[in-house]
N, CA and C atoms as a LAMMPS dump frame, in Angstrom:
ITEM: TIMESTEP
0
ITEM: NUMBER OF ATOMS
642
ITEM: BOX BOUNDS ff ff ff
-5.0000000000000000e+02 5.0000000000000000e+02
-5.0000000000000000e+02 5.0000000000000000e+02
-5.0000000000000000e+02 5.0000000000000000e+02
ITEM: ATOMS id mol type element x y z
1 1 1 N 15.878 -5.713 -22.203
2 1 2 C 14.856 -4.995 -21.43
3 1 3 C 15.274 -4.914 -19.959
4 2 1 N 15.218 -3.696 -19.383
5 2 2 C 15.605 -3.517 -17.997
6 2 3 C 14.581 -4.14 -17.056
7 3 1 N 15.074 -4.727 -15.974
8 3 2 C 14.18 -5.164 -14.908
9 3 3 C 13.579 -3.939 -14.244
10 4 1 N 12.278 -3.994 -13.976
11 4 2 C 11.604 -2.893 -13.302
12 4 3 C 11.482 -3.196 -11.816
13 5 1 N 11.346 -2.132 -11.04
14 5 2 C 11.26 -2.263 -9.595
15 5 3 C 10.084 -1.435 -9.096
16 6 1 N 9.255 -2.059 -8.289
17 6 2 C 8.082 -1.391 -7.722
18 6 3 C 8.165 -1.501 -6.206
19 7 1 N 8.093 -0.367 -5.534
20 7 2 C 8.094 -0.331 -4.077
21 7 3 C 6.702 0.056 -3.613
22 8 1 N 6.046 -0.864 -2.958
23 8 2 C 4.672 -0.686 -2.496
24 8 3 C 4.719 -0.39 -1.005
25 9 1 N 4.298 0.806 -0.612
26 9 2 C 4.46 1.258 0.768
27 9 3 C 3.114 1.664 1.357
28 10 1 N 2.81 1.099 2.512
29 10 2 C 1.604 1.528 3.22
30 10 3 C 1.872 2.864 3.915
31 11 1 N 0.867 3.713 3.961
32 11 2 C 1.009 4.964 4.711
33 11 3 C 1.4 4.677 6.159
34 12 1 N 1.953 5.658 6.816
35 12 2 C 2.317 5.482 8.219
36 12 3 C 1.096 5.39 9.126
37 13 1 N 1.319 4.893 10.309
38 13 2 C 0.255 4.799 11.314
39 13 3 C -0.408 6.161 11.497
40 14 1 N -1.735 6.142 11.713
41 14 2 C -2.482 7.383 11.915
42 14 3 C -3.032 7.468 13.339
43 15 1 N -3.447 8.657 13.678
44 15 2 C -4.099 8.847 14.979
45 15 3 C -5.376 8.007 15.052
46 16 1 N -6.055 7.869 13.922
47 16 2 C -7.289 7.074 13.885
48 16 3 C -6.999 5.586 14.062
49 17 1 N -5.869 5.107 13.531
50 17 2 C -5.472 3.717 13.748
51 17 3 C -5.374 3.415 15.237
52 18 1 N -4.819 4.347 15.979
53 18 2 C -4.633 4.143 17.413
54 18 3 C -5.967 4.038 18.145
55 19 1 N -7.013 4.61 17.564
56 19 2 C -8.344 4.584 18.184
57 19 3 C -9.213 3.454 17.651
58 20 1 N -8.651 2.59 16.786
59 20 2 C -9.403 1.45 16.277
60 20 3 C -10.48 1.805 15.289
61 21 1 N -10.322 2.941 14.609
62 21 2 C -11.325 3.39 13.65
63 21 3 C -11.005 2.836 12.264
64 22 1 N -12.023 2.313 11.591
65 22 2 C -11.885 1.905 10.196
66 22 3 C -12.055 3.157 9.35
67 23 1 N -10.982 3.647 8.795
68 23 2 C -11.016 4.93 8.097
69 23 3 C -11.647 4.82 6.713
70 24 1 N -11.141 3.884 5.904
71 24 2 C -11.63 3.781 4.545
72 24 3 C -11.539 5.12 3.827
73 25 1 N -12.526 5.402 2.996
74 25 2 C -12.565 6.698 2.316
75 25 3 C -13.283 7.769 3.127
76 26 1 N -13.858 7.375 4.271
77 26 2 C -14.651 8.318 5.06
78 26 3 C -13.785 9.272 5.876
79 27 1 N -12.559 8.842 6.222
80 27 2 C -11.693 9.638 7.091
81 27 3 C -10.322 9.755 6.429
82 28 1 N -9.884 10.988 6.187
83 28 2 C -8.595 11.194 5.529
84 28 3 C -7.431 10.715 6.364
85 29 1 N -7.461 11.078 7.638
86 29 2 C -6.438 10.6 8.562
87 29 3 C -5.221 11.505 8.649
88 30 1 N -4.631 11.5 9.83
89 30 2 C -3.406 12.268 10.09
90 30 3 C -2.383 11.339 10.717
91 31 1 N -1.159 11.382 10.238
92 31 2 C -0.133 10.489 10.752
93 31 3 C 0.162 10.761 12.218
94 32 1 N 0.37 9.686 12.949
95 32 2 C 0.83 9.801 14.327
96 32 3 C 2.333 10.07 14.32
97 33 1 N 2.885 10.338 15.477
98 33 2 C 4.34 10.554 15.559
99 33 3 C 5.085 9.313 15.086
100 34 1 N 4.597 8.142 15.52
101 34 2 C 5.228 6.897 15.068
102 34 3 C 5.102 6.749 13.559
103 35 1 N 3.937 7.092 13.015
104 35 2 C 3.732 6.98 11.577
105 35 3 C 4.714 7.818 10.787
106 36 1 N 4.945 9.037 11.24
107 36 2 C 5.907 9.903 10.548
108 36 3 C 7.316 9.344 10.661
109 37 1 N 7.675 8.863 11.848
110 37 2 C 9.015 8.289 12.032
111 37 3 C 9.211 7.048 11.159
112 38 1 N 8.178 6.214 11.058
113 38 2 C 8.277 5 10.247
114 38 3 C 8.488 5.337 8.776
115 39 1 N 7.714 6.292 8.273
116 39 2 C 7.845 6.676 6.872
117 39 3 C 9.217 7.278 6.6
118 40 1 N 9.694 8.114 7.494
119 40 2 C 11.032 8.694 7.317
120 40 3 C 12.092 7.602 7.284
121 41 1 N 11.929 6.577 8.126
122 41 2 C 12.901 5.48 8.156
123 41 3 C 12.928 4.729 6.832
124 42 1 N 11.754 4.5 6.246
125 42 2 C 11.692 3.829 4.944
126 42 3 C 12.349 4.692 3.869
127 43 1 N 12.009 5.972 3.85
128 43 2 C 12.609 6.864 2.868
129 43 3 C 14.123 6.918 2.983
130 44 1 N 14.612 6.998 4.209
131 44 2 C 16.066 7.06 4.421
132 44 3 C 16.748 5.769 3.976
133 45 1 N 16.113 4.617 4.243
134 45 2 C 16.701 3.335 3.856
135 45 3 C 16.795 3.21 2.339
136 46 1 N 15.732 3.582 1.649
137 46 2 C 15.76 3.504 0.19
138 46 3 C 16.706 4.547 -0.399
139 47 1 N 16.751 5.72 0.2
140 47 2 C 17.657 6.761 -0.297
141 47 3 C 19.111 6.331 -0.163
142 48 1 N 19.414 5.571 0.899
143 48 2 C 20.778 5.085 1.098
144 48 3 C 21.204 4.131 -0.011
145 49 1 N 20.213 3.538 -0.694
146 49 2 C 20.498 2.637 -1.812
147 49 3 C 20.707 3.38 -3.117
148 50 1 N 20.478 4.706 -3.092
149 50 2 C 20.706 5.57 -4.246
150 50 3 C 19.868 5.162 -5.453
151 51 1 N 18.641 4.725 -5.21
152 51 2 C 17.766 4.391 -6.323
153 51 3 C 17.234 5.668 -6.958
154 52 1 N 16.982 5.613 -8.256
155 52 2 C 16.42 6.75 -8.981
156 52 3 C 14.945 6.456 -9.229
157 53 1 N 14.067 7.125 -8.511
158 53 2 C 12.633 6.867 -8.608
159 53 3 C 12.043 7.652 -9.771
160 54 1 N 11.521 6.921 -10.755
161 54 2 C 10.948 7.579 -11.919
162 54 3 C 9.598 8.199 -11.637
163 55 1 N 8.76 7.488 -10.871
164 55 2 C 7.45 8.038 -10.546
165 55 3 C 7.015 7.547 -9.164
166 56 1 N 6.227 8.385 -8.512
167 56 2 C 5.59 8.022 -7.254
168 56 3 C 4.095 8.264 -7.431
169 57 1 N 3.317 7.182 -7.297
170 57 2 C 1.864 7.273 -7.402
171 57 3 C 1.279 7.151 -6.013
172 58 1 N 0.307 8.008 -5.702
173 58 2 C -0.139 8.179 -4.327
174 58 3 C -1.662 8.142 -4.246
175 59 1 N -2.167 7.463 -3.225
176 59 2 C -3.599 7.53 -2.922
177 59 3 C -3.988 8.972 -2.616
178 60 1 N -5.206 9.378 -2.975
179 60 2 C -5.633 10.751 -2.686
180 60 3 C -5.932 11.023 -1.22
181 61 1 N -5.978 10 -0.361
182 61 2 C -6.289 10.204 1.049
183 61 3 C -5.166 10.988 1.736
184 62 1 N -5.532 11.842 2.683
185 62 2 C -4.547 12.728 3.312
186 62 3 C -3.436 11.96 4.016
187 63 1 N -3.748 10.809 4.613
188 63 2 C -2.713 10.032 5.301
189 63 3 C -1.667 9.501 4.326
190 64 1 N -2.085 9.182 3.11
191 64 2 C -1.142 8.718 2.095
192 64 3 C -0.352 9.878 1.509
193 65 1 N -1.029 11.013 1.292
194 65 2 C -0.326 12.172 0.737
195 65 3 C 0.708 12.717 1.718
196 66 1 N 0.379 12.693 3.013
197 66 2 C 1.36 13.123 4.026
198 66 3 C 2.557 12.187 4.014
199 67 1 N 2.294 10.895 3.887
200 67 2 C 3.38 9.912 3.825
201 67 3 C 4.237 10.137 2.584
202 68 1 N 3.581 10.405 1.455
203 68 2 C 4.305 10.606 0.205
204 68 3 C 5.199 11.842 0.265
205 69 1 N 4.748 12.88 0.924
206 69 2 C 5.575 14.081 1.051
207 69 3 C 6.871 13.782 1.796
208 70 1 N 6.775 12.977 2.852
209 70 2 C 7.966 12.623 3.613
210 70 3 C 8.89 11.72 2.795
211 71 1 N 8.305 10.788 2.045
212 71 2 C 9.112 9.915 1.191
213 71 3 C 9.787 10.711 0.078
214 72 1 N 9.044 11.617 -0.525
215 72 2 C 9.591 12.401 -1.63
216 72 3 C 10.758 13.279 -1.176
217 73 1 N 10.703 13.741 0.063
218 73 2 C 11.799 14.569 0.58
219 73 3 C 13.107 13.784 0.598
220 74 1 N 13.006 12.464 0.804
221 74 2 C 14.206 11.627 0.846
222 74 3 C 14.586 11.079 -0.524
223 75 1 N 13.58 10.773 -1.358
224 75 2 C 13.834 10.042 -2.603
225 75 3 C 13.873 10.927 -3.845
226 76 1 N 13.323 12.128 -3.771
227 76 2 C 13.324 13.068 -4.9
228 76 3 C 12.877 12.407 -6.199
229 77 1 N 11.674 11.854 -6.251
230 77 2 C 11.2 11.212 -7.484
231 77 3 C 11.041 12.219 -8.612
232 78 1 N 11.166 11.715 -9.851
233 78 2 C 11.021 12.597 -11.008
234 78 3 C 9.598 13.13 -11.136
235 79 1 N 8.627 12.315 -10.758
236 79 2 C 7.225 12.691 -10.94
237 79 3 C 6.404 12.137 -9.789
238 80 1 N 5.566 12.971 -9.194
239 80 2 C 4.674 12.546 -8.112
240 80 3 C 3.257 12.925 -8.51
241 81 1 N 2.359 11.951 -8.456
242 81 2 C 0.971 12.273 -8.802
243 81 3 C 0.01 11.357 -8.071
244 82 1 N -1.19 11.875 -7.861
245 82 2 C -2.253 11.102 -7.222
246 82 3 C -2.839 10.125 -8.232
247 83 1 N -3.113 8.907 -7.77
248 83 2 C -3.787 7.914 -8.604
249 83 3 C -4.988 7.379 -7.833
250 84 1 N -6.163 7.567 -8.383
251 84 2 C -7.403 7.212 -7.691
252 84 3 C -7.52 5.716 -7.408
253 85 1 N -6.831 4.894 -8.182
254 85 2 C -6.954 3.452 -7.959
255 85 3 C -6.28 2.995 -6.673
256 86 1 N -5.445 3.855 -6.095
257 86 2 C -4.798 3.535 -4.827
258 86 3 C -5.617 3.964 -3.62
259 87 1 N -6.76 4.57 -3.843
260 87 2 C -7.558 5.098 -2.74
261 87 3 C -7.982 3.978 -1.788
262 88 1 N -8.275 4.353 -0.56
263 88 2 C -8.736 3.383 0.437
264 88 3 C -10.096 2.818 0.04
265 89 1 N -10.465 1.733 0.68
266 89 2 C -11.744 1.077 0.401
267 89 3 C -12.909 2.011 0.732
268 90 1 N -13.888 2.029 -0.151
269 90 2 C -15.137 2.733 0.117
270 90 3 C -16.025 1.788 0.919
271 91 1 N -16.128 2.024 2.204
272 91 2 C -16.862 1.125 3.093
273 91 3 C -18.29 1.577 3.361
274 92 1 N -18.77 2.539 2.576
275 92 2 C -20.138 2.984 2.758
276 92 3 C -20.382 3.506 4.165
277 93 1 N -21.49 3.094 4.781
278 93 2 C -21.854 3.608 6.102
279 93 3 C -20.954 3.08 7.215
280 94 1 N -20.075 2.098 6.901
281 94 2 C -19.173 1.561 7.916
282 94 3 C -17.897 2.383 8.058
283 95 1 N -17.642 3.256 7.11
284 95 2 C -16.452 4.084 7.167
285 95 3 C -16.46 5.016 8.372
286 96 1 N -15.315 5.144 9.019
287 96 2 C -15.199 6.023 10.172
288 96 3 C -15.708 5.425 11.464
289 97 1 N -16.101 4.14 11.433
290 97 2 C -16.627 3.484 12.632
291 97 3 C -15.68 2.377 13.095
292 98 1 N -16.034 1.704 14.158
293 98 2 C -15.207 0.639 14.696
294 98 3 C -15.016 -0.475 13.671
295 99 1 N -13.814 -1.055 13.617
296 99 2 C -13.518 -2.135 12.687
297 99 3 C -14.407 -3.348 12.924
298 100 1 N -14.819 -3.57 14.147
299 100 2 C -15.602 -4.766 14.468
300 100 3 C -16.958 -4.78 13.776
301 101 1 N -17.474 -3.623 13.403
302 101 2 C -18.815 -3.556 12.827
303 101 3 C -18.904 -4.254 11.474
304 102 1 N -17.8 -4.279 10.714
305 102 2 C -17.821 -4.937 9.404
306 102 3 C -18.079 -6.433 9.561
307 103 1 N -17.431 -7.053 10.538
308 103 2 C -17.637 -8.479 10.768
309 103 3 C -19.076 -8.76 11.202
310 104 1 N -19.611 -7.89 12.036
311 104 2 C -21.002 -8.049 12.481
312 104 3 C -21.953 -7.94 11.297
313 105 1 N -21.698 -6.967 10.412
314 105 2 C -22.553 -6.763 9.254
315 105 3 C -22.468 -7.941 8.283
316 106 1 N -21.263 -8.473 8.07
317 106 2 C -21.107 -9.62 7.174
318 106 3 C -21.859 -10.83 7.711
319 107 1 N -21.784 -11.047 9.003
320 107 2 C -22.523 -12.156 9.616
321 107 3 C -24.024 -11.963 9.457
322 108 1 N -24.47 -10.737 9.646
323 108 2 C -25.903 -10.455 9.518
324 108 3 C -26.385 -10.741 8.1
325 109 1 N -25.563 -10.402 7.105
326 109 2 C -25.959 -10.609 5.715
327 109 3 C -25.676 -12.031 5.225
328 110 1 N -24.903 -12.784 6.005
329 110 2 C -24.591 -14.153 5.619
330 110 3 C -23.626 -14.264 4.46
331 111 1 N -22.647 -13.335 4.387
332 111 2 C -21.648 -13.375 3.317
333 111 3 C -20.246 -13.337 3.932
334 112 1 N -19.24 -13.884 3.224
335 112 2 C -17.856 -13.736 3.684
336 112 3 C -17.503 -12.258 3.756
337 113 1 N -16.682 -11.89 4.705
338 113 2 C -16.417 -10.469 4.922
339 113 3 C -15.762 -9.816 3.694
340 114 1 N -14.994 -10.579 2.907
341 114 2 C -14.355 -9.971 1.738
342 114 3 C -15.351 -9.691 0.616
343 115 1 N -16.549 -10.281 0.727
344 115 2 C -17.58 -10.009 -0.266
345 115 3 C -18.601 -8.969 0.228
346 116 1 N -18.439 -8.518 1.459
347 116 2 C -19.361 -7.534 2.016
348 116 3 C -19.243 -6.217 1.256
349 117 1 N -20.376 -5.743 0.753
350 117 2 C -20.413 -4.465 0.045
351 117 3 C -21.553 -3.636 0.631
352 118 1 N -21.179 -2.65 1.443
353 118 2 C -22.188 -1.781 2.037
354 118 3 C -22.828 -0.931 0.949
355 119 1 N -24.075 -0.474 1.152
356 119 2 C -24.727 0.379 0.153
357 119 3 C -23.845 1.571 -0.22
358 120 1 N -23.606 1.72 -1.506
359 120 2 C -22.771 2.815 -1.98
360 120 3 C -21.281 2.554 -1.856
361 121 1 N -20.896 1.38 -1.324
362 121 2 C -19.49 1.073 -1.105
363 121 3 C -18.974 -0.004 -2.042
364 122 1 N -17.862 -0.602 -1.65
365 122 2 C -17.252 -1.653 -2.454
366 122 3 C -16.77 -2.774 -1.552
367 123 1 N -16.562 -3.943 -2.134
368 123 2 C -16.069 -5.096 -1.395
369 123 3 C -14.542 -5.154 -1.487
370 124 1 N -13.941 -6.042 -0.691
371 124 2 C -12.492 -6.236 -0.793
372 124 3 C -12.119 -6.795 -2.157
373 125 1 N -13.002 -7.568 -2.766
374 125 2 C -12.747 -8.069 -4.115
375 125 3 C -12.687 -6.917 -5.119
376 126 1 N -13.524 -5.903 -4.925
377 126 2 C -13.485 -4.716 -5.785
378 126 3 C -12.15 -3.982 -5.629
379 127 1 N -11.712 -3.853 -4.391
380 127 2 C -10.438 -3.181 -4.111
381 127 3 C -9.298 -3.948 -4.765
382 128 1 N -9.324 -5.264 -4.631
383 128 2 C -8.281 -6.087 -5.238
384 128 3 C -8.211 -5.868 -6.744
385 129 1 N -9.367 -5.807 -7.383
386 129 2 C -9.412 -5.656 -8.835
387 129 3 C -8.74 -4.363 -9.283
388 130 1 N -8.993 -3.248 -8.584
389 130 2 C -8.393 -1.992 -9.04
390 130 3 C -6.907 -1.905 -8.715
391 131 1 N -6.484 -2.509 -7.591
392 131 2 C -5.047 -2.537 -7.298
393 131 3 C -4.31 -3.398 -8.319
394 132 1 N -4.907 -4.503 -8.722
395 132 2 C -4.282 -5.376 -9.726
396 132 3 C -4.191 -4.656 -11.07
397 133 1 N -5.246 -3.945 -11.465
398 133 2 C -5.206 -3.205 -12.724
399 133 3 C -4.093 -2.156 -12.719
400 134 1 N -3.94 -1.475 -11.59
401 134 2 C -2.875 -0.476 -11.498
402 134 3 C -1.505 -1.135 -11.607
403 135 1 N -1.308 -2.239 -10.896
404 135 2 C -0.015 -2.926 -10.965
405 135 3 C 0.287 -3.34 -12.396
406 136 1 N -0.696 -3.858 -13.106
407 136 2 C -0.477 -4.271 -14.492
408 136 3 C -0.062 -3.089 -15.361
409 137 1 N -0.679 -1.935 -15.12
410 137 2 C -0.321 -0.744 -15.888
411 137 3 C 1.107 -0.304 -15.584
412 138 1 N 1.496 -0.366 -14.312
413 138 2 C 2.858 0.018 -13.935
414 138 3 C 3.867 -0.961 -14.53
415 139 1 N 3.54 -2.241 -14.501
416 139 2 C 4.449 -3.261 -15.054
417 139 3 C 4.703 -3.029 -16.544
418 140 1 N 3.692 -2.556 -17.266
419 140 2 C 3.831 -2.346 -18.705
420 140 3 C 4.211 -0.914 -19.064
421 141 1 N 4.348 -0.065 -18.066
422 141 2 C 4.644 1.342 -18.304
423 141 3 C 6.114 1.612 -18.553
424 142 1 N 6.467 2.881 -18.764
425 142 2 C 7.834 3.235 -19.17
426 142 3 C 8.83 3.379 -18.03
427 143 1 N 8.356 3.482 -16.791
428 143 2 C 9.265 3.805 -15.689
429 143 3 C 9.956 2.556 -15.148
430 144 1 N 11.249 2.68 -14.941
431 144 2 C 12.01 1.547 -14.412
432 144 3 C 11.759 1.358 -12.918
433 145 1 N 11.569 2.457 -12.189
434 145 2 C 11.366 2.373 -10.744
435 145 3 C 10.156 3.204 -10.354
436 146 1 N 9.225 2.577 -9.651
437 146 2 C 7.989 3.225 -9.232
438 146 3 C 7.754 2.976 -7.753
439 147 1 N 7.332 4.011 -7.052
440 147 2 C 6.897 3.892 -5.666
441 147 3 C 5.39 4.098 -5.628
442 148 1 N 4.667 3.16 -5.009
443 148 2 C 3.222 3.274 -4.832
444 148 3 C 2.935 3.456 -3.352
445 149 1 N 2.225 4.497 -3.009
446 149 2 C 1.888 4.773 -1.607
447 149 3 C 0.387 4.562 -1.438
448 150 1 N 0.024 3.482 -0.737
449 150 2 C -1.377 3.119 -0.629
450 150 3 C -1.793 2.728 0.772
451 151 1 N -2.754 1.818 0.835
452 151 2 C -3.411 1.47 2.092
453 151 3 C -3.265 -0.02 2.404
454 152 1 N -3.327 -0.34 3.695
455 152 2 C -3.1 -1.702 4.124
456 152 3 C -4.036 -2.71 3.484
457 153 1 N -5.322 -2.357 3.391
458 153 2 C -6.287 -3.279 2.808
459 153 3 C -6.019 -3.54 1.344
460 154 1 N -5.759 -2.492 0.584
461 154 2 C -5.475 -2.654 -0.836
462 154 3 C -4.198 -3.428 -1.085
463 155 1 N -3.164 -3.135 -0.288
464 155 2 C -1.895 -3.843 -0.431
465 155 3 C -2.08 -5.321 -0.111
466 156 1 N -2.825 -5.622 0.951
467 156 2 C -3.075 -7.021 1.302
468 156 3 C -3.807 -7.739 0.174
469 157 1 N -4.806 -7.085 -0.402
470 157 2 C -5.551 -7.688 -1.511
471 157 3 C -4.638 -7.97 -2.698
472 158 1 N -3.734 -7.049 -3.004
473 158 2 C -2.813 -7.235 -4.111
474 158 3 C -1.845 -8.384 -3.829
475 159 1 N -1.354 -8.461 -2.607
476 159 2 C -0.421 -9.538 -2.256
477 159 3 C -1.096 -10.903 -2.31
478 160 1 N -2.36 -10.956 -1.923
479 160 2 C -3.099 -12.219 -2.048
480 160 3 C -3.153 -12.653 -3.512
481 161 1 N -3.374 -11.703 -4.388
482 161 2 C -3.402 -12.008 -5.82
483 161 3 C -2.045 -12.511 -6.302
484 162 1 N -0.973 -11.827 -5.918
485 162 2 C 0.365 -12.179 -6.4
486 162 3 C 0.849 -13.52 -5.859
487 163 1 N 0.403 -13.87 -4.665
488 163 2 C 0.846 -15.126 -4.054
489 163 3 C -0.138 -16.264 -4.27
490 164 1 N -1.257 -15.965 -4.921
491 164 2 C -2.243 -17.009 -5.194
492 164 3 C -3.009 -17.472 -3.971
493 165 1 N -3.114 -16.617 -2.97
494 165 2 C -3.81 -16.975 -1.739
495 165 3 C -5.244 -16.448 -1.757
496 166 1 N -6.11 -17.113 -1.005
497 166 2 C -7.487 -16.68 -0.888
498 166 3 C -7.67 -15.677 0.229
499 167 1 N -8.859 -15.094 0.289
500 167 2 C -9.123 -14.052 1.276
501 167 3 C -9.169 -14.583 2.701
502 168 1 N -9.199 -15.888 2.871
503 168 2 C -9.142 -16.45 4.22
504 168 3 C -7.847 -16.123 4.938
505 169 1 N -6.817 -15.749 4.187
506 169 2 C -5.514 -15.397 4.778
507 169 3 C -5.251 -13.888 4.738
508 170 1 N -6.302 -13.134 4.499
509 170 2 C -6.179 -11.681 4.318
510 170 3 C -5.384 -11.011 5.437
511 171 1 N -5.725 -11.281 6.681
512 171 2 C -5.096 -10.574 7.802
513 171 3 C -3.593 -10.827 7.881
514 172 1 N -3.137 -11.963 7.367
515 172 2 C -1.709 -12.269 7.384
516 172 3 C -0.928 -11.357 6.436
517 173 1 N -1.617 -10.743 5.489
518 173 2 C -0.948 -9.974 4.447
519 173 3 C -1.103 -8.467 4.613
520 174 1 N -1.77 -8.039 5.662
521 174 2 C -1.932 -6.601 5.891
522 174 3 C -0.638 -6.035 6.476
523 175 1 N -0.015 -5.069 5.811
524 175 2 C 1.239 -4.504 6.335
525 175 3 C 1.005 -3.62 7.551
526 176 1 N 2.05 -3.491 8.358
527 176 2 C 2.008 -2.568 9.484
528 176 3 C 2.366 -1.162 8.996
529 177 1 N 2.476 -0.252 9.919
530 177 2 C 2.804 1.134 9.596
531 177 3 C 4.035 1.218 8.695
532 178 1 N 3.873 1.837 7.517
533 178 2 C 4.966 2.05 6.563
534 178 3 C 5.592 0.746 6.08
535 179 1 N 4.851 -0.36 6.169
536 179 2 C 5.368 -1.629 5.665
537 179 3 C 5.715 -1.542 4.187
538 180 1 N 6.827 -2.163 3.795
539 180 2 C 7.325 -2.055 2.424
540 180 3 C 7.367 -3.401 1.738
541 181 1 N 6.842 -3.444 0.519
542 181 2 C 6.969 -4.61 -0.356
543 181 3 C 7.733 -4.189 -1.601
544 182 1 N 8.712 -4.995 -1.97
545 182 2 C 9.529 -4.716 -3.155
546 182 3 C 9.225 -5.781 -4.195
547 183 1 N 8.805 -5.342 -5.361
548 183 2 C 8.448 -6.237 -6.458
549 183 3 C 9.379 -5.981 -7.639
550 184 1 N 10.003 -7.037 -8.137
551 184 2 C 10.774 -6.951 -9.373
552 184 3 C 9.893 -7.419 -10.532
553 185 1 N 10.015 -6.744 -11.654
554 185 2 C 9.233 -7.096 -12.841
555 185 3 C 10.204 -7.384 -13.977
556 186 1 N 10.22 -8.636 -14.419
557 186 2 C 11.1 -9.055 -15.5
558 186 3 C 10.243 -9.653 -16.606
559 187 1 N 10.331 -9.069 -17.802
560 187 2 C 9.514 -9.504 -18.942
561 187 3 C 8.027 -9.489 -18.602
562 188 1 N 7.64 -8.461 -17.85
563 188 2 C 6.241 -8.267 -17.496
564 188 3 C 5.73 -9.112 -16.356
565 189 1 N 6.579 -9.952 -15.782
566 189 2 C 6.152 -10.852 -14.705
567 189 3 C 6.636 -10.317 -13.352
568 190 1 N 5.716 -9.956 -12.462
569 190 2 C 6.117 -9.441 -11.145
570 190 3 C 6.501 -10.563 -10.194
571 191 1 N 7.576 -10.323 -9.436
572 191 2 C 8.04 -11.284 -8.425
573 191 3 C 8.298 -10.522 -7.132
574 192 1 N 7.757 -11.003 -6.048
575 192 2 C 7.956 -10.359 -4.751
576 192 3 C 9.341 -10.705 -4.225
577 193 1 N 10.14 -9.674 -3.939
578 193 2 C 11.472 -9.868 -3.373
579 193 3 C 11.488 -9.642 -1.862
580 194 1 N 10.727 -8.664 -1.421
581 194 2 C 10.581 -8.359 0.009
582 194 3 C 9.107 -8.075 0.234
583 195 1 N 8.518 -8.655 1.288
584 195 2 C 7.085 -8.466 1.504
585 195 3 C 6.805 -7.927 2.898
586 196 1 N 6.143 -6.776 2.935
587 196 2 C 5.664 -6.176 4.184
588 196 3 C 6.759 -6.05 5.239
589 197 1 N 7.933 -5.619 4.814
590 197 2 C 9.034 -5.42 5.762
591 197 3 C 8.732 -4.219 6.649
592 198 1 N 8.95 -4.378 7.947
593 198 2 C 8.788 -3.26 8.869
594 198 3 C 9.936 -2.268 8.675
595 199 1 N 9.694 -0.996 8.958
596 199 2 C 10.771 -0.005 8.811
597 199 3 C 12.029 -0.38 9.589
598 200 1 N 11.856 -0.95 10.763
599 200 2 C 13.02 -1.312 11.574
600 200 3 C 13.723 -2.562 11.059
601 201 1 N 13.109 -3.249 10.077
602 201 2 C 13.687 -4.493 9.563
603 201 3 C 14.274 -4.32 8.167
604 202 1 N 14.397 -3.072 7.708
605 202 2 C 15.008 -2.843 6.406
606 202 3 C 16.52 -2.925 6.572
607 203 1 N 17.052 -4.1 6.323
608 203 2 C 18.448 -4.404 6.612
609 203 3 C 19.372 -3.945 5.495
610 204 1 N 20.673 -4.119 5.749
611 204 2 C 21.665 -3.812 4.735
612 204 3 C 21.431 -4.647 3.483
613 205 1 N 20.897 -5.866 3.668
614 205 2 C 20.62 -6.722 2.504
615 205 3 C 19.608 -6.057 1.582
616 206 1 N 18.549 -5.504 2.155
617 206 2 C 17.545 -4.823 1.342
618 206 3 C 18.178 -3.647 0.613
619 207 1 N 19.006 -2.91 1.313
620 207 2 C 19.641 -1.754 0.694
621 207 3 C 20.584 -2.174 -0.432
622 208 1 N 21.322 -3.258 -0.231
623 208 2 C 22.249 -3.706 -1.279
624 208 3 C 21.501 -4.168 -2.513
625 209 1 N 20.469 -4.967 -2.311
626 209 2 C 19.746 -5.5 -3.451
627 209 3 C 18.942 -4.411 -4.153
628 210 1 N 18.509 -3.415 -3.42
629 210 2 C 17.768 -2.314 -4.033
630 210 3 C 18.632 -1.511 -4.994
631 211 1 N 19.945 -1.625 -4.878
632 211 2 C 20.825 -0.891 -5.782
633 211 3 C 20.645 -1.344 -7.232
634 212 1 N 20.056 -2.507 -7.409
635 212 2 C 19.791 -2.982 -8.77
636 212 3 C 18.828 -2.062 -9.501
637 213 1 N 18.065 -1.267 -8.733
638 213 2 C 17.076 -0.373 -9.336
639 213 3 C 17.678 0.949 -9.784
640 214 1 N 18.938 1.148 -9.548
641 214 2 C 19.533 2.434 -9.923
642 214 3 C 19.658 2.55 -11.438
């Protein structure tokens, strides 16, 4: 059985990120100049490794789809499609507002922030559950190499699950613009090889080891 490779990539920085807005599902978002440059750098680094991408699954949010278009130009995946499970967190009435408001609301309700669920929205635990379900499906699926283009919150939740960490360490696991995590899957068991690497830190070592995915 071939080892599978999953590249989990956060969308590039957005104009809304620069303004401190919690986008969630309320704001599609547009990549900033830095965001586009970061995504191009990731695509170029992986392309230099000559990996053959079987599928690219993408969040339906505009910031993720814009990122995926830039990645696809470099990687030429066999199949690109939107997957709803990669969508950003539904933050209810907190979406599109300052990030600080979520902490204020959690304190008001007397719950840990990862359990905060605004009316009509979802909690970070809900987000974690759907990202984990998607990863399990990819691990058991037919493609040897998959690229997932998602969101910082969802990626952090998934990494907490894979590393066995609690939500108290959530902020430590949130990737920066175009941060890349590389997961190897052997006999259905995922192992993190590279976690939240910055575009500028994708070294020759990453490129050499990524050749295993060809």
